[in-house]
C-alpha angles and dihedrals in degrees: 000000000000116000109265120215109221135183129195116206118194140166119244097270111143096204089063098047095087091052092045092053093044092052090049091051094050094049085051093050089053089062102265138116121249135178128189117228121186124205093277090065099042093106099047111122091239089173092167091068116106097194133013119207117202127195110213116244141149092299110022109196127247109266117240126233099225097077144019112287122211119182117198109207140162093243140017116277121205125214098021129179087217124093090235134004114210115201111217140150090220096242108107111053094171094061092039094054089052090048090051095051090049091050091051090054096049096046107033095088089049096057099030095096090054097048093044093053093045093047089052091053090044092058096036111107097206093053091049097046107026118051142110115345116269119205114208112207117209133172121195137191128174094331102114096143095052097036093073092055089048092051094045089056089055097045089049093058118130088225101074105182098091142108130210115227100195120182118193099215096204123288127080118010114252100187092111094048089055091045095052091055089052099198120142089213090077115087112187126196122180134211113193090206126054110252102169136261094278094053093043091050093048087053091050090054090052091059092045126104102178127123089225133042127221131171136213126175115227094249100047138074144223124213113240095261096049100110091033092059092047096046093049085057093045096048102036098036096036097233127159101196120033131165132187133200127281129198114233107222115197115206129191096242145315092279098036111054091187107145117238104177148341122225135180108215134183093006095159144078113282126204127210093251091062092051091053088085110012139027117244098164123088109226096223090055094059128107124168142164114279100242090058090071093056091041092050088050096244126260120335101241091192090069121094094187145021088032094147094048093052089052099046093049092053092046091050089060087059101041134009113255112241119207114220102197099219124112101229106152146043128211125191131223127181125222094220116089124259096025098106130047091238091061083086082082092064102031099043107016095171093053091044090055093044089057089046094052087050092059094041091053095060121115105246126177108260116163095178113089090210089056093050088049091051094047090057090053088049091055092047093054092049089052092050093048092051095046088053095051090044088057096046087050090051093048091050088053092045089240097147095172092056092044091053089051090049094047087053091054091047089053090050094052098033112154142152102283104135102205091046091043093058090047091049088053091053090048091054089050093053090050092051097257103127096156093052088047092052091050090053089049090052093053095050111024115096139148090285095056118116116261095246090055091049095051091049090052092049090053094054089047093051091048091054093039091237124161089230088080088066092052092052092047088057088054091051095049091068094058105042090119091064092047123108115234090255091053090050093049089053091046093050090049091051090050092056092046091049093049092049090048088052094049090050 
């Protein structure tokens, strides 16, 4: 028997690791090769693998057409995108290894034509670098110095069949920047007045002609294989909506480009359910089929923030997002306030939350009843969060009438949302409602709560002579080594007060 190259692809689940290693060892003892890939390596091209074994989990990966795909699951799945589903309780790795080898021998001939042709395309230079036209949409506003760098990163792509649909959204002229690059693939449109990122990107789409759409901000960059990686996934895996990984680079300020840190964020497969509430897809890493833009309705030009989030969640209702696990881009943030659009969340929390509620209130197509139910919960949490911040803002301005109205709204929408619950409890304390505050603390405080919140909850419990204070003191006892001197002083004071209240 020829030596078979297996790979076992698993999610990071500790309770399965002993079995995974056991299965790999048995395949090797049978005279074959076997490599282990955790979820971070699922989307590597691994074209030298003969058969990929997947362990079913919460987010089973998309099987790839350049090898045989076997899913090991707890129950049969029909229909299944895998070549074979092997039902197993993950207890007997010896028997399972034998079954996997038998399945490969029986099915190899059946899928060999597919795998051979796919591998040929995967290694063919023309297929990888010259395919359907990709239109890159970009809006720019007063970033002349950074724009050139962004444009160069697009023009240097290994995938050459692209066009750049650039819209100057008011501000400084950029005609000379474009002229200096001297590349006919750049199509410049100018607005004399600033209309916002959403409107500018919609205009860029109107000028585009590509079969696929990609995005890059004027202060960020792509690596030279960015489009190539995504288009390989689009064409070989038949995906309409794909995204790769981006590195978040934190800089000191606009004027000081000193690099503070580099962080890889959102590097995983994201499902529609997760996108109902928060964004886990970096905009500059997205590529999708052209018609999805029109079907989704384009960008909402009335939004000042969360523009990408609004678009991706609507796109995800039309096509499943597919994660391509390569890092292909960098986006830059500045530590100084006001340098990035999402700073609105910190500078104007009420306005930010209004915009978020507007997005979450939109009617989106959800055929799954469970998703519809989840969306209602998401909206409730957003309303609760907004009401709490509104109350906090009113109390800071000594507007007691508005604070009272906001408290009533918070009570109406009350839900489990830890950060908002804590703020709600503080608002209740500030409006002389300690019993109600204690009830909230009891609902949200646990062993994972931060020390400051635990101390606050303990304080209220002691004040009201509630046994809850004792429970919180027990939690705090296990983290004294992590406390500051000030926190330790407060804790010791609370211990004395609690002991006194028990004696009385």
